[in-house]
Each structure stands twice: as C-alpha cells, then as structure tokens.
N, C-alpha and C positions, 0 to 999 in steps of 0.2 A: 580927081583922081575918082571912078569909082570902088577900088580897090581901100585907099583910108578913109572915104565916107566909112566905109562898111565895115574898117577896123575903127573905125573910132565911135559907131553905135553900138556896136558889145562895148568896148569901153564903159560909156552911158549905161547899157544895160547893167553890165557888173557894178556900177555905182548903187544902182537902183534896186538892186536885187534885192534887198533888204527889207521894199514892199510889195514883194509878190509872194503872193502863196506856192506852198512849196507843192511840186508835182505828186503825187499819188504813182506815179512812173520813178520818180525817185528809187535808187537803192535803199533799204531799211536795214542794211549792215552798219554793227557796231561801229566802224571805223566813226571816228571822231571829228567834228569839220573844229577846219580853223577856224572860223566864225566866233564861236563858243570859247572861243581859248579868253581865262580870265586875266584881267588888265593886271600890271604888278602891287596895284593897292590890294585888288583881293586875295593875293598870295600872300602878305602881308599878315593880312587881318585871319587868314584859316589859322590855327594852329597844325598845317601840316608838320613843320619843322619839330616842333615838341614831341611830336608825337614820332613820329620818325626817331630823335634823340632818345626817345624813353623808350621805342621800343628796343632800339640798340644795348640802350643801356640794361634793359630785363633779361637780353639777349645772353649780354654779357657775364650779367650776374647770377642765369642760370646754369651759363658754362660752368662760371666760376662751381659752382653748387655741385655740379654734377658731376667736375671733377674729383671736388674733394669727397664727394659720395665714392666714387670709384676708389679713391687712393685709402678711403675706408675698407670698403668690402675688399680691397685686395690684402689691406693689412691684418681683416678680419678671417679671409680665408689664409691666409698663411700662420698666422696662431693657430685657425681651425685645424690646417694641417700640420702643424705641427703637433698640437697636439693629440691628434688621431694616429701617429704614427707612432710617439709615445706608447697611446694605449693598445695600440696593437704589438708596439714589444714588450710589454708586461702583460698580454695575454698571452702570447706565444712562450712564454718564461715560462707562465703560470701551467701552462700543458705538458712542457716540457719537463715539469717539476710532477706532475700528476703522471705524467707517461713512465716517471722516472720512478715513483712512488710506490709501492706494493699492495697490490688493492688488497680490500677487505672482503671479506668470503666469514659471512655466518653459518657455524656446522651448527643445522640442531642433531643430536644422534639421536638414534631411534629406537626405543627400547628391544628388549628383546620377550617376542611374540610368549605366551606360556605355552605351555606343553599341553597337551591335551588330555592328559591324564588317563589314557586306555579307552577313555569314553571317545565311540566314534561320532561327530557331528549327524546328524539325523535330521529330517522335514519336519517329523511329527511332533517335537518338542524343543524344548531350549536349552542348549548347551551350557552345563554349569559357569563355563567361562564367559558366556554372553554375562550372567550376573553378578559377576567379579568385576569384570568389565566396568559396567552398569555403579557397580560402590565404591572403583573406584575414580569413576568420572564424577559422584557426589561428594568426595575429598577433594577432588584435583577441578574443580570447575571453569577452565579458564584455558584460551583459543592456542597459550605457547606448549600446554601439557597433551591435549589432542591431537595437534600438530605432531608433535613427539611419540603420542602411541598411532598415528594413523591405522597403521596395520591392522593394530587390534581393535579400533574402532568397526571399522571397515571387516572385519570377520564376524564381531556381533551383529551386525546390523545385517548382514547380510543372512545369518544365523536367525535373526528375525523376520524375514523378508519371510524365507521359507517356514519359517511358521507360522506366519499367515495368512501363505498362499493355503496350506494344509488347511488353519482353522475355515477360511472362506469358505471350502467344503463342505468343512464341515459344517457352518451354519444353512448353507443352501439346502442343506439336505433335510434339515429340520422345520428350516422354516421357508416354504415355496413362495412367501414374497418378495424374499432377499436374492440376488442376481450374484452369483458368482463373477465378483470383477478383480483385474490384477491389485497386485500389494499397493501399486504409487496411487490406487483409487481408496484404499481402507486401510491404509499404515499413515499415522503424522510424525512430523519430519524433528529432529531433534534440535532442531536451533528454536530459541526463545525468541518472541516480539519484543526487547526491552524497549521500545520508543514511550511507550506509555505508564515502565512499572518502576517501582522504587529497585527490586529488585536487579542487579545490575549481570550476573548469573546468565550467558551466554547459550547453554545448552541444558533441555531436560535429565537429571540423569533418571526417566525413564524410556521405555519404549510402548506403543498402543498404537491399538487398533479400532476402529468402527464399522459397522455391519446393519447397511439399512436399506432401504431402496434404490435409494443415490449414492453410496457408498460414505465415507466418512462427512459427509458435507451434505446438505440438505434441508426439507424442513421435513424430515420423516421421524418418526422416533428410531433407536440405533440400540446393539445389540455393543457392548467395550468391551474387552481388556484391556488389563494393565498390568503394566510386565515392570517392576521394582522391588527391588533390594532393601529386607528392613531394616531401619531405624536404628540407630545404635541404643540397648535398653540403659535403661538406669543401674546400680545397684539394688535397687529393688525389683528387678524385671519389670518394669516399665517402661512401655514406647510412648515418642511422645506424639504428641497428635489432637485433634478433634471427633466430634461426631463424622465428618466427612470421610469420606477416605480417600479422593482426590488431593493430593498435597500431604498424606499419613503417612507416606516411605512405604509401603508395602504394596505387594501385588492386589489384587483384586477385578472381580466380573463384576458387569452391573448392566444398569440400562435405562432407555428411559427418553426424555429430553432435558437437554442441561440447557441452558438458556433460552429456549424458544425464543420466536418474536412476538412483537406486540398484541397482535393481530390472533396468536394461536392462544395465549394468557389470558385472553377475551373469551376465548371460545371452549377453554376447561372452564374455567368460574363457571358461565354460563351454564355447563355441562354439572359443574357440582350440583348447580343452585336446582334446576329443572327433573334433574335423575340423580338423586345421591343414593338409589338403590343399585343402578348399574354399577358405580364406584364400588358399594358393599358388596356386592353378588363376585367383582374381581378379587378384591382382597380377601375376601374369604374360599377364593381355592386354596386349596390341600397343601402340593406342591407348592406354590407361590409360596406358601406360609411355611412351611418347611425350610425350603431351601433360604430364603431370603430373610425370612425374623426367625430364626430360629430363637431369639433370646424372648419372644412371645410366650407363653406358655402354653402347654397343648388345650387347654380348658377354656383356656380366657376367648371373648367372644371377639366379633372383628372390631370393633370399636380398639380395641386394643392393636391391632395392626395397621389401624389408620393412624391411633397414635404416634407410634414407630417408623410410620411411613413420613409422616409429618418432623419425626426429632432428626430421620435424614438430609431431611432438606430446610432446613432450617435457614441455613448458611447466612441468605442473602432474600428470605421470605421478608415482608412487609410488618413495619411494627403496628400499624395500626390497622384498620377493615380498609379495604379498596373499597374505592369509589360505587356509590348505586346499591350496595350492600347492607344492614343491619349489623349494628355490632353483636347482637344476639343471635346471629344463624347459627344456626344447626351445626354445622360445614363452618364455622370462621375461621379455623385457624385451616382446612382444605385451600379455600381461598384465598389466603395470607401468603401462597406459595407462590415462586414462580421458576421453580424447579421439580420435575417430578421424575425424577430415580429412583431408581433402587441398586444394592447391592451388597456383596459379603465379599470377605475378606478372602486371600487365599494362603494356603500353607505357602512359606516358605521356598520346599520345593513340589510343589504341585505340577509347576509348567517346564520343570526337568525331568517328570516323570512319564514312564511310555504309556502309562493312560489318557493325556492331557488332553487328547483328544475329547476320549471317551468322557470325561469331565466336562466341559468346555457343552458337549451338545447337552449334558444334564443340566447344567445351568440356560440353556437355549431355549429346551422347553419347559421348564420351571415360567422363565417369564414370556413367553411366547405369546401368551391369553393376554400377556397387560400393556402389552409393543403395539398389540393388536388392535386392542381398546383403543389408546392412543390416539392410534393412526385414524378411526373410523371417525373420532372428533376432531383434528384439526387437519387432515388429509383424506376425508372419504372418498373410498372408491367411487364412479359411477354407479348408481343402478343399486347400491346398498345401504341397507334400510330407509329405502325411498318414506316409508310410512312415519318414522323418526323428523327426518328431514323435514319432510311437508308440516310436520305439526311445529317445528320449530319455525319455520318461515309462516306461519298462520301465528303465533305469539309474536314475534316481529311486527309483523302488520299489523295485531293488535294496538301494541305498544304504538305505534307511530301511530295509528288513528287517536287513539286517545292523547296522545300528545295533540295532535291538530284540534283536536274536541276544546284542550285546554288549551 
C-alpha cells in the first residue's frame, strides 16, 4: 500500500539522519536535541554528582556559618543595647545630680572708683586719677586685678583719649605736615605682645601716642608723648633706669625714628657719610639744643651735642663698624646707630597742669626741624631738594660703574 511505503521511507530517512547535513533553515533555538544526550558511561565519567555534593555541602556549611554569625550578632546587639541602656541611665542620673547641684558663680567684686577730689576731668590735660591708676596698674599688672578695676581703667583711658585729641590739634597747628587724625590712629594700645617676650605682664603701665604723617604707624619720623608715673625712689632719692627714656618709669616727650627699617638705616648712614655738615647744622639749632640737650654746656660746640645724641641712642647700636665704612670714620659713632630719637623727661605733674598743651607745642616747635630733616632723608617729598637727590643718584651711578669696571 502506498501509505505504508511512505511510512517506511520516513523511518529509513530518520535512521539515516546522522549522515545528512543539518539544514540552515532548522531553528537555532538553544533547545537541546535528544541526539546529543550522553550515555550512562559518560555520565559516570563526568564529576557532576561530586560537584553537586560539594556545592550542597558548601551551601550547608555557609548556611550554618551565617546562622552562627547571625546568632553572634544578635548576642552582640543585645549586649550592646543593655550597655547603652545602662549608660543612658547613668547619664540621666548624672544630669539629675547636676540639676540638683547648686550652680557655682564666681563673683568678682568691683572696686570703688576714686573720687575726683574737686578737680574735674578736662580735655586739655590729664587728670591726677589717671596717673594714680597707672601707678596701681604697675604694682598689680594682672588680668584679674584689671578686671576688678574695669571702671577705673575705662575712665582713665577715656581721659587719655580726650587729651590725645587735644594734643592732635596742637601738633597739627605747629607742624603743617602732620594731619589731624582720630585717636585710634594715634594712641597706642595698653595690651602688651608677650609672644616673644620674657616679661609675662599683660599690660603696659603707661599711656602713649605718636603723631606723624601717617599716625603712629608708618615710615615717617614722629612726635611722641609718653605718660607714665615715676618709679619709686630709693633711700638716696635715685630712680631706677638707664639712659634710655623708654621703660625708665617716667613721662617724657620726644621724637625721631625708632627702629627704622633696614633700607632707611642705609639712607641715614649714607647721608651721615656724604653730608655730615647737614647733620651738624640740625644739631646746632639753639632751640633744639636748649630743650632736648640741657646737659650740654652753653659754650660747648656741636660735637658735644652729637655725643649726647649718640648716648641717648646707644641701646641697640652696633658694637662694630657697619659694613662698607672705615673704623676710623669721623662720624663712626653716628654710623653705628640704629635709632635716631631725641627726648626729654617731663615733670611728674606737667601733663596734669592747665598749660600742658602749651608745653607740648613748645617741644614740637623745638624738634620740628629735626623731624623734617629725617623725613627728607628716608621719605623725601617729590620735587624737594632735587639737586641733592640728583647728586646722590650720580654718586650711586659712579659706584656702580666702578664695580662694573672692576
């Protein structure tokens, strides 16, 4: 029958299917064919079951380890919670104790301020209570003491500020090159910088102010007023202190250049070397000599004034000659200086008198020429003494040429 014959052909075709090429039209799905299933022997040779057993054992071990870790974490969490709870209870108890405990309050009693003594505070002079406060501060230079005397300090500092404002008008009226600046740009602070000092006292036992073209700071020479009560005298009536007025424990007035920068010191030394006659003309001024060098005899020459000037500025002068100058220089002592100041001590009650401003004006007039001379060297005005500056520049150029030729 044709049907059976076709069926037999299909069976034969299926049996010989391994020898036929696979058609490209056959689906390429990842479905695995039954023709590619391995035999029982192949399955025994492949370590499939061993891997399965190993993986199952690994999963069991990992599960056991994780369960143990979870149990440890649970135990740790419970212990930590108990410990935290105990700490919170202790903190609550401590807080309750702190709340029940009385607060500690430190009371600093303020000292009663001095009476004016029938003398009102006036702007043009310093009140005697201000001098008494500075005297007490010198004997009790500690922060707790000043805190307990805060009212006295504020009153004394305000008194000094009003005096400085009046003195600013006096100085500006005498020297036209000095502007009238506010007190904060002229007066120095009372607090000491103790970072690099062996003296641990926190305050200056004095009030001070400086007037220049830029106030208390800047490169210009200045006028200076120092208000400090005198030191206690010994049995012989002598006051401690050296030749320098700063730190000598007394009030004084002065001016000049205190610790100028190195470039300005070089200019001053060059001026002393090249123009010594100008320095002698300044020190020969009769008013400067009368006010600031009273120790020099009236008949003495200008060399005696220069010697007295050197003695007042020898605090930090060089021990040896400066570099570039001969030790046999005529003015070698002037060349060694690093400060260029003049000053004179004041009477204990001068700043407290009614004519304090008139006295300050007298001192400013006496040293105005000296201050102007110093400024013409370190900070010359544009167009001032052009011939002198040109000659100096020519000398510098000549020196540079000689060095290049050498």
